[in-house]
PDB file of N, CA, C and O in Angstrom:
ATOM      1  N   MET A   1      46.188 -39.616   0.211  1.00  0.00           N
ATOM      2  CA  MET A   1      45.570 -40.741   0.426  1.00  0.00           C
ATOM      3  C   MET A   1      44.684 -40.391   1.569  1.00  0.00           C
ATOM      4  O   MET A   1      45.200 -39.842   2.542  1.00  0.00           O
ATOM      5  N   THR A   2      43.208 -40.686   1.563  1.00  0.00           N
ATOM      6  CA  THR A   2      42.276 -40.253   2.653  1.00  0.00           C
ATOM      7  C   THR A   2      42.508 -40.908   3.790  1.00  0.00           C
ATOM      8  O   THR A   2      42.095 -40.442   4.852  1.00  0.00           O
ATOM      9  N   ILE A   3      43.173 -42.037   3.741  1.00  0.00           N
ATOM     10  CA  ILE A   3      43.311 -42.876   4.958  1.00  0.00           C
ATOM     11  C   ILE A   3      44.122 -42.210   5.810  1.00  0.00           C
ATOM     12  O   ILE A   3      43.704 -42.034   6.955  1.00  0.00           O
ATOM     13  N   MET A   4      45.180 -41.805   5.510  1.00  0.00           N
ATOM     14  CA  MET A   4      46.026 -41.063   6.280  1.00  0.00           C
ATOM     15  C   MET A   4      45.672 -39.619   6.753  1.00  0.00           C
ATOM     16  O   MET A   4      46.592 -38.884   7.112  1.00  0.00           O
ATOM     17  N   LYS A   5      44.470 -39.208   6.769  1.00  0.00           N
ATOM     18  CA  LYS A   5      43.968 -38.015   7.203  1.00  0.00           C
ATOM     19  C   LYS A   5      44.102 -37.887   8.840  1.00  0.00           C
ATOM     20  O   LYS A   5      44.088 -36.749   9.311  1.00  0.00           O
ATOM     21  N   ASN A   6      44.216 -38.884   9.616  1.00  0.00           N
ATOM     22  CA  ASN A   6      44.346 -38.730  10.976  1.00  0.00           C
ATOM     23  C   ASN A   6      45.850 -38.964  11.404  1.00  0.00           C
ATOM     24  O   ASN A   6      46.116 -39.235  12.575  1.00  0.00           O
ATOM     25  N   LYS A   7      46.617 -38.878  10.644  1.00  0.00           N
ATOM     26  CA  LYS A   7      48.079 -39.134  10.893  1.00  0.00           C
ATOM     27  C   LYS A   7      48.537 -38.058  11.766  1.00  0.00           C
ATOM     28  O   LYS A   7      48.278 -36.871  11.569  1.00  0.00           O
ATOM     29  N   GLY A   8      49.319 -38.572  12.867  1.00  0.00           N
ATOM     30  CA  GLY A   8      49.582 -37.439  13.800  1.00  0.00           C
ATOM     31  C   GLY A   8      48.501 -37.192  15.051  1.00  0.00           C
ATOM     32  O   GLY A   8      48.630 -36.405  15.989  1.00  0.00           O
ATOM     33  N   GLU A   9      47.703 -37.852  14.851  1.00  0.00           N
ATOM     34  CA  GLU A   9      46.595 -37.533  16.054  1.00  0.00           C
ATOM     35  C   GLU A   9      47.024 -37.853  17.434  1.00  0.00           C
ATOM     36  O   GLU A   9      46.600 -37.254  18.422  1.00  0.00           O
ATOM     37  N   GLY A  10      47.912 -38.854  17.465  1.00  0.00           N
ATOM     38  CA  GLY A  10      48.433 -39.095  18.791  1.00  0.00           C
ATOM     39  C   GLY A  10      49.515 -38.495  19.354  1.00  0.00           C
ATOM     40  O   GLY A  10      49.971 -38.804  20.455  1.00  0.00           O
ATOM     41  N   LYS A  11      50.085 -37.362  18.396  1.00  0.00           N
ATOM     42  CA  LYS A  11      51.374 -36.862  18.646  1.00  0.00           C
ATOM     43  C   LYS A  11      51.494 -36.049  20.083  1.00  0.00           C
ATOM     44  O   LYS A  11      52.580 -36.000  20.659  1.00  0.00           O
ATOM     45  N   GLY A  12      50.370 -35.445  20.600  1.00  0.00           N
ATOM     46  CA  GLY A  12      50.514 -34.622  21.681  1.00  0.00           C
ATOM     47  C   GLY A  12      50.293 -35.357  22.762  1.00  0.00           C
ATOM     48  O   GLY A  12      50.684 -34.849  23.814  1.00  0.00           O
ATOM     49  N   LYS A  13      49.769 -36.436  22.829  1.00  0.00           N
ATOM     50  CA  LYS A  13      49.399 -37.428  24.055  1.00  0.00           C
ATOM     51  C   LYS A  13      50.678 -37.891  24.679  1.00  0.00           C
ATOM     52  O   LYS A  13      50.554 -38.084  25.889  1.00  0.00           O
ATOM     53  N   PRO A  14      51.839 -38.118  24.213  1.00  0.00           N
ATOM     54  CA  PRO A  14      52.812 -38.502  25.079  1.00  0.00           C
ATOM     55  C   PRO A  14      53.459 -37.412  25.741  1.00  0.00           C
ATOM     56  O   PRO A  14      54.260 -37.585  26.659  1.00  0.00           O
ATOM     57  N   ILE A  15      53.071 -36.095  25.215  1.00  0.00           N
ATOM     58  CA  ILE A  15      53.726 -34.992  26.016  1.00  0.00           C
ATOM     59  C   ILE A  15      52.701 -34.568  27.139  1.00  0.00           C
ATOM     60  O   ILE A  15      53.047 -34.316  28.293  1.00  0.00           O
ATOM     61  N   GLU A  16      51.451 -34.520  26.693  1.00  0.00           N
ATOM     62  CA  GLU A  16      50.270 -34.233  27.589  1.00  0.00           C
ATOM     63  C   GLU A  16      50.340 -35.053  28.870  1.00  0.00           C
ATOM     64  O   GLU A  16      50.256 -34.609  30.016  1.00  0.00           O
ATOM     65  N   GLY A  17      50.528 -36.467  28.454  1.00  0.00           N
ATOM     66  CA  GLY A  17      50.392 -37.528  29.598  1.00  0.00           C
ATOM     67  C   GLY A  17      51.370 -37.456  30.709  1.00  0.00           C
ATOM     68  O   GLY A  17      50.948 -37.566  31.860  1.00  0.00           O
ATOM     69  N   PRO A  18      52.636 -37.282  30.484  1.00  0.00           N
ATOM     70  CA  PRO A  18      53.673 -37.029  31.209  1.00  0.00           C
ATOM     71  C   PRO A  18      53.633 -35.935  32.220  1.00  0.00           C
ATOM     72  O   PRO A  18      54.081 -36.028  33.363  1.00  0.00           O
ATOM     73  N   ALA A  19      52.964 -34.720  31.616  1.00  0.00           N
ATOM     74  CA  ALA A  19      52.599 -33.520  32.406  1.00  0.00           C
ATOM     75  C   ALA A  19      51.752 -33.811  33.487  1.00  0.00           C
ATOM     76  O   ALA A  19      52.062 -33.575  34.655  1.00  0.00           O
ATOM     77  N   LYS A  20      50.519 -34.400  33.075  1.00  0.00           N
ATOM     78  CA  LYS A  20      49.391 -34.662  33.991  1.00  0.00           C
ATOM     79  C   LYS A  20      49.967 -35.711  35.147  1.00  0.00           C
ATOM     80  O   LYS A  20      49.717 -35.706  36.352  1.00  0.00           O
ATOM     81  N   ASP A  21      50.756 -36.546  34.442  1.00  0.00           N
ATOM     82  CA  ASP A  21      51.203 -37.636  35.459  1.00  0.00           C
ATOM     83  C   ASP A  21      52.200 -36.964  36.557  1.00  0.00           C
ATOM     84  O   ASP A  21      52.138 -37.320  37.734  1.00  0.00           O
ATOM     85  N   LYS A  22      53.004 -36.102  36.171  1.00  0.00           N
ATOM     86  CA  LYS A  22      53.818 -35.460  37.153  1.00  0.00           C
ATOM     87  C   LYS A  22      53.075 -34.450  38.041  1.00  0.00           C
ATOM     88  O   LYS A  22      53.414 -34.259  39.209  1.00  0.00           O
ATOM     89  N   ALA A  23      52.116 -33.849  37.489  1.00  0.00           N
ATOM     90  CA  ALA A  23      51.182 -32.678  38.210  1.00  0.00           C
ATOM     91  C   ALA A  23      50.447 -33.448  39.192  1.00  0.00           C
ATOM     92  O   ALA A  23      50.328 -33.000  40.332  1.00  0.00           O
ATOM     93  N   GLY A  24      49.826 -34.820  38.790  1.00  0.00           N
ATOM     94  CA  GLY A  24      49.281 -35.585  39.762  1.00  0.00           C
ATOM     95  C   GLY A  24      50.057 -35.980  40.975  1.00  0.00           C
ATOM     96  O   GLY A  24      49.660 -35.919  42.139  1.00  0.00           O
ATOM     97  N   GLU A  25      51.242 -36.401  40.537  1.00  0.00           N
ATOM     98  CA  GLU A  25      52.237 -36.945  41.778  1.00  0.00           C
ATOM     99  C   GLU A  25      52.490 -35.607  42.758  1.00  0.00           C
ATOM    100  O   GLU A  25      52.326 -35.697  43.974  1.00  0.00           O
ATOM    101  N   LEU A  26      52.877 -34.442  42.160  1.00  0.00           N
ATOM    102  CA  LEU A  26      53.018 -33.234  42.841  1.00  0.00           C
ATOM    103  C   LEU A  26      51.920 -32.735  43.912  1.00  0.00           C
ATOM    104  O   LEU A  26      52.174 -32.364  45.058  1.00  0.00           O
ATOM    105  N   ILE A  27      50.640 -32.802  43.301  1.00  0.00           N
ATOM    106  CA  ILE A  27      49.449 -32.293  43.988  1.00  0.00           C
ATOM    107  C   ILE A  27      48.742 -33.553  44.764  1.00  0.00           C
ATOM    108  O   ILE A  27      47.682 -33.444  45.380  1.00  0.00           O
ATOM    109  N   ASN A  28      49.474 -34.733  44.641  1.00  0.00           N
ATOM    110  CA  ASN A  28      48.847 -35.856  45.333  1.00  0.00           C
ATOM    111  C   ASN A  28      47.637 -36.060  44.920  1.00  0.00           C
ATOM    112  O   ASN A  28      46.707 -35.997  45.725  1.00  0.00           O
ATOM    113  N   ASP A  29      47.418 -36.353  43.543  1.00  0.00           N
ATOM    114  CA  ASP A  29      45.990 -36.357  42.967  1.00  0.00           C
ATOM    115  C   ASP A  29      46.202 -37.835  42.015  1.00  0.00           C
ATOM    116  O   ASP A  29      46.645 -37.859  40.867  1.00  0.00           O
ATOM    117  N   PRO A  30      45.830 -38.839  42.696  1.00  0.00           N
ATOM    118  CA  PRO A  30      45.891 -40.052  42.167  1.00  0.00           C
ATOM    119  C   PRO A  30      45.168 -40.118  40.704  1.00  0.00           C
ATOM    120  O   PRO A  30      45.730 -40.653  39.748  1.00  0.00           O
ATOM    121  N   ASP A  31      44.055 -39.610  40.628  1.00  0.00           N
ATOM    122  CA  ASP A  31      43.205 -39.461  39.546  1.00  0.00           C
ATOM    123  C   ASP A  31      43.930 -38.871  38.265  1.00  0.00           C
ATOM    124  O   ASP A  31      43.900 -39.383  37.145  1.00  0.00           O
ATOM    125  N   LEU A  32      44.476 -37.898  38.564  1.00  0.00           N
ATOM    126  CA  LEU A  32      45.336 -37.053  37.386  1.00  0.00           C
ATOM    127  C   LEU A  32      46.457 -37.678  37.111  1.00  0.00           C
ATOM    128  O   LEU A  32      46.839 -37.654  35.941  1.00  0.00           O
ATOM    129  N   ASP A  33      47.269 -38.404  38.146  1.00  0.00           N
ATOM    130  CA  ASP A  33      48.119 -39.186  37.727  1.00  0.00           C
ATOM    131  C   ASP A  33      47.870 -40.389  36.936  1.00  0.00           C
ATOM    132  O   ASP A  33      48.652 -40.714  36.042  1.00  0.00           O
ATOM    133  N   ALA A  34      46.692 -41.155  37.250  1.00  0.00           N
ATOM    134  CA  ALA A  34      46.455 -42.267  36.248  1.00  0.00           C
ATOM    135  C   ALA A  34      45.879 -41.616  34.892  1.00  0.00           C
ATOM    136  O   ALA A  34      46.097 -42.180  33.820  1.00  0.00           O
ATOM    137  N   LYS A  35      45.207 -40.527  34.952  1.00  0.00           N
ATOM    138  CA  LYS A  35      44.816 -39.992  33.634  1.00  0.00           C
ATOM    139  C   LYS A  35      46.053 -39.747  32.692  1.00  0.00           C
ATOM    140  O   LYS A  35      46.100 -40.080  31.508  1.00  0.00           O
ATOM    141  N   GLY A  36      47.091 -39.085  33.432  1.00  0.00           N
ATOM    142  CA  GLY A  36      48.296 -38.851  32.519  1.00  0.00           C
ATOM    143  C   GLY A  36      48.939 -40.107  31.998  1.00  0.00           C
ATOM    144  O   GLY A  36      49.337 -40.124  30.834  1.00  0.00           O
ATOM    145  N   LYS A  37      49.067 -41.133  32.755  1.00  0.00           N
ATOM    146  CA  LYS A  37      49.656 -42.363  32.446  1.00  0.00           C
ATOM    147  C   LYS A  37      48.995 -42.948  31.109  1.00  0.00           C
ATOM    148  O   LYS A  37      49.572 -43.414  30.126  1.00  0.00           O
ATOM    149  N   THR A  38      47.436 -42.774  31.379  1.00  0.00           N
ATOM    150  CA  THR A  38      46.592 -43.545  30.391  1.00  0.00           C
ATOM    151  C   THR A  38      46.769 -42.607  28.935  1.00  0.00           C
ATOM    152  O   THR A  38      46.782 -43.067  27.793  1.00  0.00           O
ATOM    153  N   GLU A  39      46.880 -41.389  29.273  1.00  0.00           N
ATOM    154  CA  GLU A  39      47.013 -40.463  27.856  1.00  0.00           C
ATOM    155  C   GLU A  39      48.300 -40.795  27.199  1.00  0.00           C
ATOM    156  O   GLU A  39      48.354 -40.828  25.970  1.00  0.00           O
ATOM    157  N   ARG A  40      49.356 -41.046  27.943  1.00  0.00           N
ATOM    158  CA  ARG A  40      50.816 -41.169  27.479  1.00  0.00           C
ATOM    159  C   ARG A  40      50.774 -42.288  26.811  1.00  0.00           C
ATOM    160  O   ARG A  40      51.351 -42.319  25.724  1.00  0.00           O
ATOM    161  N   LEU A  41      50.087 -43.465  27.297  1.00  0.00           N
ATOM    162  CA  LEU A  41      50.054 -45.003  26.804  1.00  0.00           C
ATOM    163  C   LEU A  41      49.174 -44.704  25.520  1.00  0.00           C
ATOM    164  O   LEU A  41      49.700 -45.020  24.453  1.00  0.00           O
ATOM    165  N   ASN A  42      48.064 -44.209  25.475  1.00  0.00           N
ATOM    166  CA  ASN A  42      47.213 -43.945  24.445  1.00  0.00           C
ATOM    167  C   ASN A  42      47.998 -43.302  23.191  1.00  0.00           C
ATOM    168  O   ASN A  42      47.965 -43.757  22.047  1.00  0.00           O
ATOM    169  N   GLY A  43      48.612 -42.320  23.555  1.00  0.00           N
ATOM    170  CA  GLY A  43      49.447 -41.741  22.498  1.00  0.00           C
ATOM    171  C   GLY A  43      50.495 -42.447  21.873  1.00  0.00           C
ATOM    172  O   GLY A  43      50.750 -42.284  20.680  1.00  0.00           O
ATOM    173  N   LYS A  44      51.191 -43.311  22.687  1.00  0.00           N
ATOM    174  CA  LYS A  44      52.223 -44.142  22.043  1.00  0.00           C
ATOM    175  C   LYS A  44      51.335 -45.341  21.219  1.00  0.00           C
ATOM    176  O   LYS A  44      51.726 -45.756  20.128  1.00  0.00           O
ATOM    177  N   ILE A  45      50.402 -45.722  21.706  1.00  0.00           N
ATOM    178  CA  ILE A  45      49.544 -46.641  20.842  1.00  0.00           C
ATOM    179  C   ILE A  45      49.233 -46.088  19.464  1.00  0.00           C
ATOM    180  O   ILE A  45      49.546 -46.614  18.396  1.00  0.00           O
ATOM    181  N   GLN A  46      48.523 -44.865  19.654  1.00  0.00           N
ATOM    182  CA  GLN A  46      48.154 -44.123  18.376  1.00  0.00           C
ATOM    183  C   GLN A  46      49.354 -43.915  17.282  1.00  0.00           C
ATOM    184  O   GLN A  46      49.207 -43.984  16.062  1.00  0.00           O
ATOM    185  N   GLU A  47      50.472 -43.667  17.922  1.00  0.00           N
ATOM    186  CA  GLU A  47      51.564 -43.514  16.891  1.00  0.00           C
ATOM    187  C   GLU A  47      52.045 -44.568  16.387  1.00  0.00           C
ATOM    188  O   GLU A  47      52.612 -44.492  15.297  1.00  0.00           O
ATOM    189  N   GLU A  48      51.931 -45.834  17.081  1.00  0.00           N
ATOM    190  CA  GLU A  48      52.414 -47.128  16.545  1.00  0.00           C
ATOM    191  C   GLU A  48      51.383 -47.593  15.453  1.00  0.00           C
ATOM    192  O   GLU A  48      51.751 -48.208  14.453  1.00  0.00           O
ATOM    193  N   ALA A  49      50.096 -47.271  15.696  1.00  0.00           N
ATOM    194  CA  ALA A  49      49.055 -47.492  14.808  1.00  0.00           C
ATOM    195  C   ALA A  49      49.106 -46.700  13.448  1.00  0.00           C
ATOM    196  O   ALA A  49      48.787 -47.206  12.372  1.00  0.00           O
ATOM    197  N   ASP A  50      49.547 -45.385  13.611  1.00  0.00           N
ATOM    198  CA  ASP A  50      49.785 -44.499  12.461  1.00  0.00           C
ATOM    199  C   ASP A  50      50.886 -45.274  11.557  1.00  0.00           C
ATOM    200  O   ASP A  50      50.748 -45.513  10.358  1.00  0.00           O
ATOM    201  N   LYS A  51      51.916 -45.595  12.291  1.00  0.00           N
ATOM    202  CA  LYS A  51      53.239 -46.040  11.623  1.00  0.00           C
ATOM    203  C   LYS A  51      52.821 -47.482  10.754  1.00  0.00           C
ATOM    204  O   LYS A  51      53.242 -47.725   9.623  1.00  0.00           O
ATOM    205  N   ALA A  52      51.967 -48.310  11.485  1.00  0.00           N
ATOM    206  CA  ALA A  52      51.598 -49.594  10.700  1.00  0.00           C
ATOM    207  C   ALA A  52      50.531 -49.115   9.648  1.00  0.00           C
ATOM    208  O   ALA A  52      50.662 -49.710   8.578  1.00  0.00           O
ATOM    209  N   LEU A  53      49.556 -48.238   9.671  1.00  0.00           N
ATOM    210  CA  LEU A  53      48.824 -47.920   8.591  1.00  0.00           C
ATOM    211  C   LEU A  53      49.718 -47.280   7.536  1.00  0.00           C
ATOM    212  O   LEU A  53      49.461 -47.489   6.351  1.00  0.00           O
ATOM    213  N   TRP A  54      50.692 -46.557   7.864  1.00  0.00           N
ATOM    214  CA  TRP A  54      51.513 -45.988   6.748  1.00  0.00           C
ATOM    215  C   TRP A  54      52.176 -46.941   6.091  1.00  0.00           C
ATOM    216  O   TRP A  54      52.210 -46.911   4.861  1.00  0.00           O
ATOM    217  N   LYS A  55      52.746 -47.843   6.742  1.00  0.00           N
ATOM    218  CA  LYS A  55      53.403 -49.052   6.024  1.00  0.00           C
ATOM    219  C   LYS A  55      52.417 -49.926   5.197  1.00  0.00           C
ATOM    220  O   LYS A  55      52.632 -50.251   4.030  1.00  0.00           O
ATOM    221  N   ALA A  56      51.421 -50.241   5.844  1.00  0.00           N
ATOM    222  CA  ALA A  56      50.399 -50.925   5.118  1.00  0.00           C
ATOM    223  C   ALA A  56      50.013 -50.266   3.713  1.00  0.00           C
ATOM    224  O   ALA A  56      50.069 -50.927   2.676  1.00  0.00           O
ATOM    225  N   CYS A  57      49.618 -48.922   3.736  1.00  0.00           N
ATOM    226  CA  CYS A  57      49.309 -48.116   2.625  1.00  0.00           C
ATOM    227  C   CYS A  57      50.316 -48.142   1.733  1.00  0.00           C
ATOM    228  O   CYS A  57      49.963 -48.196   0.555  1.00  0.00           O
ATOM    229  N   LYS A  58      51.687 -48.114   2.003  1.00  0.00           N
ATOM    230  CA  LYS A  58      52.780 -48.090   1.161  1.00  0.00           C
ATOM    231  C   LYS A  58      52.920 -49.550   0.526  1.00  0.00           C
ATOM    232  O   LYS A  58      53.107 -49.630  -0.688  1.00  0.00           O
ATOM    233  N   ALA A  59      52.847 -50.541   1.193  1.00  0.00           N
ATOM    234  CA  ALA A  59      52.792 -51.810   0.625  1.00  0.00           C
ATOM    235  C   ALA A  59      51.629 -52.260  -0.373  1.00  0.00           C
ATOM    236  O   ALA A  59      51.825 -53.094  -1.258  1.00  0.00           O
ATOM    237  N   ILE A  60      50.467 -51.667  -0.162  1.00  0.00           N
ATOM    238  CA  ILE A  60      49.441 -51.773  -1.091  1.00  0.00           C
ATOM    239  C   ILE A  60      49.629 -50.831  -2.410  1.00  0.00           C
ATOM    240  O   ILE A  60      49.267 -51.209  -3.524  1.00  0.00           O
ATOM    241  N   LYS A  61      50.146 -49.752  -2.199  1.00  0.00           N
ATOM    242  CA  LYS A  61      50.513 -48.900  -3.269  1.00  0.00           C
ATOM    243  C   LYS A  61      51.500 -49.665  -4.262  1.00  0.00           C
ATOM    244  O   LYS A  61      51.316 -49.671  -5.479  1.00  0.00           O
ATOM    245  N   LYS A  62      52.545 -50.298  -3.641  1.00  0.00           N
ATOM    246  CA  LYS A  62      53.503 -50.795  -4.225  1.00  0.00           C
ATOM    247  C   LYS A  62      52.985 -52.161  -4.857  1.00  0.00           C
ATOM    248  O   LYS A  62      53.529 -52.522  -5.901  1.00  0.00           O
ATOM    249  N   ALA A  63      52.070 -52.878  -4.361  1.00  0.00           N
ATOM    250  CA  ALA A  63      51.568 -54.095  -5.026  1.00  0.00           C
ATOM    251  C   ALA A  63      50.557 -53.678  -5.962  1.00  0.00           C
ATOM    252  O   ALA A  63      50.337 -54.516  -6.836  1.00  0.00           O
ATOM    253  N   GLY A  64      49.902 -52.652  -6.025  1.00  0.00           N
ATOM    254  CA  GLY A  64      49.033 -52.239  -7.066  1.00  0.00           C
ATOM    255  C   GLY A  64      49.946 -51.922  -8.309  1.00  0.00           C
ATOM    256  O   GLY A  64      49.601 -52.291  -9.431  1.00  0.00           O
ATOM    257  N   LYS A  65      51.127 -51.225  -8.089  1.00  0.00           N
ATOM    258  CA  LYS A  65      51.886 -50.922  -9.140  1.00  0.00           C
ATOM    259  C   LYS A  65      52.586 -52.237  -9.986  1.00  0.00           C
ATOM    260  O   LYS A  65      52.629 -52.312 -11.214  1.00  0.00           O
ATOM    261  N   ILE A  66      53.061 -53.134  -9.142  1.00  0.00           N
ATOM    262  CA  ILE A  66      53.439 -54.460  -9.732  1.00  0.00           C
ATOM    263  C   ILE A  66      52.301 -55.279 -10.297  1.00  0.00           C
ATOM    264  O   ILE A  66      52.503 -56.118 -11.175  1.00  0.00           O
ATOM    265  N   ILE A  67      51.175 -55.047  -9.823  1.00  0.00           N
ATOM    266  CA  ILE A  67      50.143 -55.934 -10.588  1.00  0.00           C
ATOM    267  C   ILE A  67      49.877 -55.343 -11.901  1.00  0.00           C
ATOM    268  O   ILE A  67      49.827 -56.079 -12.886  1.00  0.00           O
ATOM    269  N   SER A  68      49.696 -54.025 -12.006  1.00  0.00           N
ATOM    270  CA  SER A  68      49.571 -53.225 -13.096  1.00  0.00           C
ATOM    271  C   SER A  68      50.585 -53.202 -14.072  1.00  0.00           C
ATOM    272  O   SER A  68      50.429 -52.839 -15.238  1.00  0.00           O
ATOM    273  N   GLY A  69      51.669 -53.617 -13.539  1.00  0.00           N
ATOM    274  CA  GLY A  69      52.814 -53.716 -14.630  1.00  0.00           C
ATOM    275  C   GLY A  69      53.651 -52.190 -14.747  1.00  0.00           C
ATOM    276  O   GLY A  69      54.481 -52.001 -15.637  1.00  0.00           O
ATOM    277  N   LYS A  70      53.365 -51.326 -13.900  1.00  0.00           N
ATOM    278  CA  LYS A  70      54.062 -50.098 -14.073  1.00  0.00           C
ATOM    279  C   LYS A  70      55.304 -50.036 -13.177  1.00  0.00           C
ATOM    280  O   LYS A  70      55.819 -48.933 -12.992  1.00  0.00           O
ATOM    281  N   ARG A  71      55.843 -51.163 -12.586  1.00  0.00           N
ATOM    282  CA  ARG A  71      57.073 -51.193 -12.093  1.00  0.00           C
ATOM    283  C   ARG A  71      58.228 -51.521 -12.753  1.00  0.00           C
ATOM    284  O   ARG A  71      59.305 -51.504 -12.158  1.00  0.00           O
TER     285      ARG A  71
END
């Protein structure tokens, strides 16, 4: 399914985010700290969006089978 080509796009963000967050704390760089927190949050949002899209695609496929009588 072509809709799912971006699946997993946000997987690295929850890992990169905390690393930048801690690095910002260690070197006392508030910009790096904030960037890390933002990346971590964006990664979590992307993961949840991927899950919702996957569930929607699965439901649409199931509805199509029911409508066409293939179920």
